[in-house]
C-alpha positions as CSV (number, residue, x, y, z in Angstrom):
1,X,-2.8,-32.6,-2.6
2,X,-3.8,-28.7,-1.7
3,X,-3.4,-27.6,2.0
4,X,-6.2,-27.7,4.6
5,X,-7.7,-24.2,4.5
6,X,-8.0,-22.7,7.0
7,X,-11.9,-21.2,8.6
8,X,-12.4,-18.1,11.2
9,X,-11.7,-21.4,14.2
10,X,-8.5,-21.9,12.8
11,X,-6.0,-19.5,13.3
12,X,-6.3,-16.5,9.9
13,X,-3.1,-15.6,10.3
14,X,-0.4,-18.3,9.7
15,X,1.9,-18.7,12.6
16,X,5.0,-15.9,10.9
17,X,2.1,-13.4,10.7
18,X,1.0,-14.1,14.2
19,X,4.6,-14.2,15.5
20,X,5.6,-10.7,13.8
21,X,2.4,-9.1,14.6
22,X,3.8,-10.4,18.5
23,X,7.3,-8.8,17.7
24,X,5.7,-5.2,16.5
25,X,6.5,-6.3,13.1
26,X,6.7,-2.7,10.7
27,X,5.9,-5.0,7.8
28,X,2.7,-2.6,7.2
29,X,2.0,-5.0,3.9
30,X,1.7,-7.7,6.1
31,X,-0.7,-6.3,8.7
32,X,-2.8,-5.3,6.1
33,X,-3.1,-8.7,4.6
34,X,-3.9,-10.2,8.3
35,X,-6.8,-7.5,8.3
36,X,-8.1,-8.5,4.9
37,X,-7.2,-12.3,5.9
38,X,-9.6,-12.0,9.0
39,X,-12.4,-9.9,7.2
40,X,-12.8,-12.4,4.2
41,X,-12.9,-15.6,7.1
42,X,-15.6,-13.3,8.8
43,X,-17.6,-13.7,6.0
44,X,-17.5,-16.7,5.7
45,X,-14.3,-17.2,2.7
46,X,-11.6,-19.8,3.5
47,X,-8.2,-18.6,3.3
48,X,-6.5,-20.7,1.5
49,X,-2.6,-19.5,1.3
50,X,-1.3,-16.1,2.1
51,X,1.8,-14.6,0.7
52,X,2.2,-17.8,-2.0
53,X,5.4,-16.8,-4.2
54,X,6.5,-18.5,-7.3
55,X,9.2,-17.2,-10.4
56,X,6.9,-14.6,-11.5
57,X,5.9,-13.0,-8.1
58,X,3.6,-13.2,-5.6
59,X,-0.3,-13.8,-4.6
60,X,-0.9,-11.9,-1.3
61,X,-4.2,-13.9,-0.3
62,X,-6.1,-16.9,-1.8
63,X,-9.0,-16.7,-0.8
64,X,-11.9,-20.1,-1.3
65,X,-15.4,-19.7,-1.3
66,X,-16.8,-22.5,0.9
67,X,-19.4,-25.4,-0.5
68,X,-22.7,-25.1,1.0
69,X,-22.8,-28.8,1.7
70,X,-18.3,-29.2,2.3
71,X,-17.5,-26.3,3.7
72,X,-13.8,-27.0,3.9
73,X,-14.0,-27.3,0.2
74,X,-14.4,-24.2,-2.0
75,X,-16.1,-23.9,-4.9
76,X,-14.5,-20.8,-6.2
77,X,-11.4,-19.1,-5.6
78,X,-10.3,-15.1,-5.5
79,X,-6.7,-14.3,-6.0
80,X,-6.8,-11.5,-3.8
81,X,-4.3,-8.4,-3.8
82,X,-3.7,-6.1,-1.0
83,X,-2.4,-2.6,-1.4
84,X,-2.0,-0.7,2.1
85,X,-1.3,2.6,2.1
86,X,-0.6,5.4,4.9
87,X,-2.6,8.6,4.2
88,X,-1.3,11.2,1.6
89,X,-0.3,8.6,-0.5
90,X,0.3,9.2,-4.6
91,X,-1.8,6.0,-6.2
92,X,-5.4,6.2,-4.9
93,X,-4.8,4.3,-1.7
94,X,-3.4,1.7,-3.9
95,X,-5.5,1.5,-7.0
96,X,-3.2,2.7,-9.2
97,X,-0.6,0.4,-8.2
98,X,-2.9,-2.4,-10.0
99,X,-1.0,-1.4,-13.7
100,X,-1.4,-3.7,-16.9
101,X,2.4,-5.2,-16.1
102,X,0.6,-5.8,-12.2
103,X,-2.5,-7.5,-13.9
104,X,0.0,-10.0,-16.1
105,X,2.5,-10.8,-12.8
106,X,-0.7,-11.6,-11.3
107,X,-2.0,-14.2,-13.8
108,X,0.7,-16.0,-14.7
109,X,1.5,-16.5,-11.0
110,X,-1.7,-17.1,-10.6
111,X,-1.3,-19.7,-13.6
112,X,1.8,-21.3,-11.5
113,X,-0.6,-21.3,-8.6
114,X,-3.3,-23.6,-10.4
115,X,-0.5,-26.1,-11.8
116,X,0.5,-25.9,-8.2
117,X,-2.9,-26.9,-6.9
118,X,-4.2,-29.3,-9.6
119,X,-7.6,-29.6,-7.3
120,X,-8.7,-26.4,-7.2
121,X,-7.7,-26.1,-11.5
122,X,-10.9,-26.1,-12.5
123,X,-12.8,-23.8,-10.1
124,X,-14.4,-20.7,-11.0
125,X,-11.4,-18.0,-10.5
126,X,-11.6,-13.8,-9.5
127,X,-9.3,-11.0,-9.3
128,X,-10.0,-9.2,-6.2
129,X,-8.5,-5.6,-5.0
130,X,-8.0,-4.9,-1.2
131,X,-7.2,-0.9,-0.4
132,X,-6.1,-0.6,3.0
133,X,-5.7,2.7,4.9
134,X,-2.8,2.3,7.8
135,X,-1.5,5.3,9.7
136,X,0.8,4.8,12.9
137,X,-0.6,4.7,17.0
138,X,1.0,6.7,19.0
139,X,1.7,3.9,21.3
140,X,2.0,0.1,20.4
141,X,-0.3,-2.7,20.7
142,X,-0.3,-5.8,19.2
143,X,-3.8,-6.6,19.5
144,X,-6.4,-7.4,16.8
145,X,-10.1,-5.4,17.0
146,X,-12.3,-6.3,14.4
147,X,-15.8,-4.4,13.5
148,X,-18.7,-5.7,11.2
149,X,-18.3,-9.3,11.9
150,X,-21.1,-10.0,9.7
151,X,-21.3,-13.3,8.3
152,X,-21.7,-14.6,4.9
153,X,-20.1,-15.6,1.3
154,X,-21.1,-13.0,-0.6
155,X,-18.9,-10.2,-0.4
156,X,-20.9,-7.5,1.1
157,X,-21.2,-3.3,-0.6
158,X,-20.5,-1.3,2.6
159,X,-16.7,-2.0,4.4
160,X,-16.7,-1.7,7.8
161,X,-13.3,-3.6,9.1
162,X,-10.6,-2.2,11.4
163,X,-8.0,-3.0,13.3
164,X,-5.2,-1.8,15.9
165,X,-2.0,-4.3,15.8
166,X,1.5,-3.9,15.8
167,X,1.1,0.0,16.7
168,X,-0.9,0.8,13.7
169,X,-4.3,1.5,12.9
170,X,-5.6,0.1,9.9
171,X,-9.2,0.3,8.0
172,X,-10.2,-1.7,4.6
173,X,-11.0,1.3,2.0
174,X,-12.3,-0.9,-0.2
175,X,-12.8,-4.8,-1.3
176,X,-13.1,-4.7,-5.4
177,X,-14.6,-8.3,-6.8
178,X,-13.5,-9.6,-9.7
179,X,-11.7,-5.7,-9.7
180,X,-9.8,-6.8,-13.4
181,X,-10.1,-9.0,-16.4
182,X,-7.1,-9.9,-18.9
183,X,-6.8,-8.3,-22.3
């Protein structure tokens, strides 16, 4: 049986991430994932899993578009790869890190995820990419503040998600739905 999806009214950030934020984590990848998870929840999506592991790798986020009739059940899945980078990075804010080899690993990981969650195996799926910019603050803080809390179930063209948490400023630079297909 699949785990219960997390809605905005519940914690969109798993306890381990909330504890890491309170402890002032330096894992900017986890912070970027928390920002994107909250951004998706603000748009009505269900965050089904964060950092799901298997032998092939990890899925940063698995999000579900909720059914209008049953808001806690997804009708489509998005496997979201989150790339969090600081200014002056070498790989176009993480976009160049999604190589053919990385796409293949994500595909295999998603297949194992669906085997592990057979109730979702027949849903339409896509691979999305979220690019997050991160810069360190001069003083440490652990509050999550967001802008643009628009609420709908489709991905908007403009992205305006910003947060200050665990001593960093984070900005969702780009969210690319259906970013790639497998050859």
